[in-house]
N, C-alpha and C positions, 0 to 999 in steps of 0.2 A: 840607858847605856852605861856601861862600866866607866868609872872615872879615868882609868888608864886609857881606854879607847878614845875618850874625849880629848885627853892630852895629846895622844898620837895624832888625831885629826887636826888639832890646833897647831901642832908642830909642822904638819905637812902643808899648812896654809902659807908658811913663810920659808920652808926649806925642803929641798929634795932629799928624802931619806934613803934613796935607792942605794947609795954607796956607803951608808952607815952600817956598822955592825949592830947586832941586837943590843950589846952592852952600851954602845955609844948612844943609841936611841933612848935607852933606859936612863942614862945620865942626863940627857938633855930635857927629859920630862920629869926629872926628880924622883925616879924610881930606881933604887939601888939594889933590888933583889935579884933573883935569878933571871938571866937573859931569856930563858925559856918562857917566862911569864909574858915578855914582850912578843915572842913568837906566837904564843897562844892568842893574844889579843889582836895581832895583825891578821891571823887566820880568821878570827871572829869577824873582824871588819870586812874582810874579803867575802865571807859567807853572807853577810848582810847586804853586800853589793855597794858598800861605801868606798872601798878601795879596790884596785886591780893589782895583783901581784904577778908579774911576768918574770918567771925564773929564768927563762931562756935568754932574755935580754937584760936581766938584772935590773928590773924596773918596778918601782912601787909608786902608784899614783892614785890620787883621789878621783872618784867617779863624779862627774858633774851632770846636772839635769840636761836633757836634750837628746839629740840623735847621737848615738855612739859612733865614734870614728871608724871602728872596725866592722860596721855592719849597719843595717837599717833599723835595728832595735832602738827604741826610745826609752830613756830612763826618767821616770817621774818620781819626785821625792815623796817618801812616806813620812808624814809628820806625827805618826802615832795613832791613837784611837779616838773615836767619838761615840758616845753612848746614845742609843736610840730610845732610852727610857729616862730614868733619873740620871742627872749629870754627875757621874762619879769618876770619870777618867779625864785626866788633864791633857790638854794639847797645847803645844807652843811651837814656835818656829824653830824646831830642832829636828833635823833629818835623822830618822832611825834606819833608813835603808832606801832602796829604790825599787819600784815596780817596773819591770821591763815589759814592754808591749811592742808589737809591730806597728808600722805606720797605718796599715789598713784597719787595725783595731780601733784607732782613734778617728778614722774617717775625716770629717770636716773639722774636727778638733785639732788636727795636725798644725793648723796655723796659729793655735793658741797655746803652744807648748809652754811658753814662759809664764803663762798665767795658771797652769794646772798643777795641782798637788793631790796627794792620795791620803786617805784615812782608812783605818779598819773599823768596820761597824761592830759594835758590841751591844747585844740585846736584841729583842724580838719585836719591839713595839712598832717598827716600821715595815713589818713583813707583808703588809697589804699596800704599801706604797707602789707607785708605778712610775719608774724612770725608764722611758723607752721600752716598756714591756717587761721590765725586771723589778721585782720587789727588792727591798734592802733587808737582808737577813744576817743573823749573827755570823761573823767571820768573813763577810764579803768585803771586798775593797771598793771604796767609792772614789771616783775621780771628781775633783771639785774645781770649778772655775772661779778663782778669787777675783776676777775682774768684774763679776756681777755683784756689785755692792747693794743695788736696789732690786730685789727679786720681784717677780710677777706673782699674781694670785695662783695658788696651787703648786708652786715650785717646792721641791725638797731642798732645804738649805742646811748649811752648817753654821750654827751660831755659837758664840763664846760668851758665857755668862760667868762672872767671877772667876775667870781664868779656866773655865771648864767647857769643853766642846761637846755639843750634842747635835744630832740630826733630827730635824723636825719638818713637818709640812707647814707652809705658811699660807695664811688667808689674809686678804686685804679687806678691812672693814672701812670703807670710805665714809660711811655715815658717821661713825664715831672717830674717824681719823686715827685708826690704829691698825697694827699688825698683830695677828694671833698665830702663835706657834703651837702646833698640836702633834701628839703622837698618833700616827695613822691607825694603829691596830689596838691600842690599849687605852681604855678610858680611866684607868687607875691613876694615870699621870695627869695632873692638872695642866691646862694650857698656860702659855706665857703670853702676856699682853705687853705690847710696846707701842707707845703713842708715836705718831708720825714726827712730832717735834723732837722726841728723844732718840730718833733713829741714828743721828750722827754720833751720839755718845755710846751707842750700842753696837758691839762688834759683830757684823755679819761677815763671816769668813769666806762665804761664797756659795754658789749654787752647785748642787750635785748634778753632774751632767752625764755620768755613766756609772753603771754598777758592774763590777767584775765579779762574777759568781764563783764561789768555791765549788770544786767537784763534790758531788753528792757523797761519794765514798769517803772523801777526806773529812767532810763535815760530820758524817756519822762516826768516824773514828775519834774525832775530837770530843764529840758529845759523850761517847762511851767512856773515854778516858776521864772526862769530867765527872761522870756519874760514879765511877770507881773511887775517885778521890773524895767525893761528897759522902759516900757510904762510910768512909773511915772517920769522918767528923762526928758521927753519931747524931742523936736528936738535936736539931737546931730549929730556930724559928724560920718562918717563910722568908722574912726579910733577910736574915743571915744566909739562908739557902740561895736566894737570888743573887746576893752579893758574891758569895764564894763560887757560884756557878759561872758568873761572868768572869771572875778572876781566873778560874781554872781554864776556861776557854781562851782567855787572853794569853795565858802563859803557854798554851799549847800551840800558838801561832808562830 
């Protein structure tokens, strides 16, 4: 997120900016350039679903997680991306936007709204996973229940290692008192072993409880765009190719 957008959101935590001019907002966040810059970033925040701009009633307000006041849509916070292969994308408690879904999409999860958050899946190593009949493919949104701190055998989980989020399938090895995190579809990524005693110091962000699939046409469009960009890079190693492919697809979302 752009630093100016972060400053605007921080200002809105303590002050109603609805009646402020663009120039006044700029001064309050320490940006003394063109007021049009503030207008641009306000529009960007609105497009991301982080704020609501009501021009008719002259109101600007932050979007909060939960059921929207003006309808039955539910806003779930998006905390960024989680890699399905090598852990290369960082995730922290920083809302990038909101995924809006209707109540019936969540079904029985409706009672757990305050425990749910969303990540975008990056990579293909979990495309054989099965979460209620859906695989986790590149570009999909995954809904995560952070209340599940101790997962069950076979669950797909979001783990955070060295500040990096990744999606793995977990196996419980009771004989050796350890948990094993594996990539479901790719044997090139070595498993991660966590002893039961070390589980408290190892951050398990939650269990993947639902996969929101990307439309096939949209996924194909993104992949085509990524291939065009990769062609312009010229000859590169497979490792670099995989890295830039993930990066291109991430930027296209």
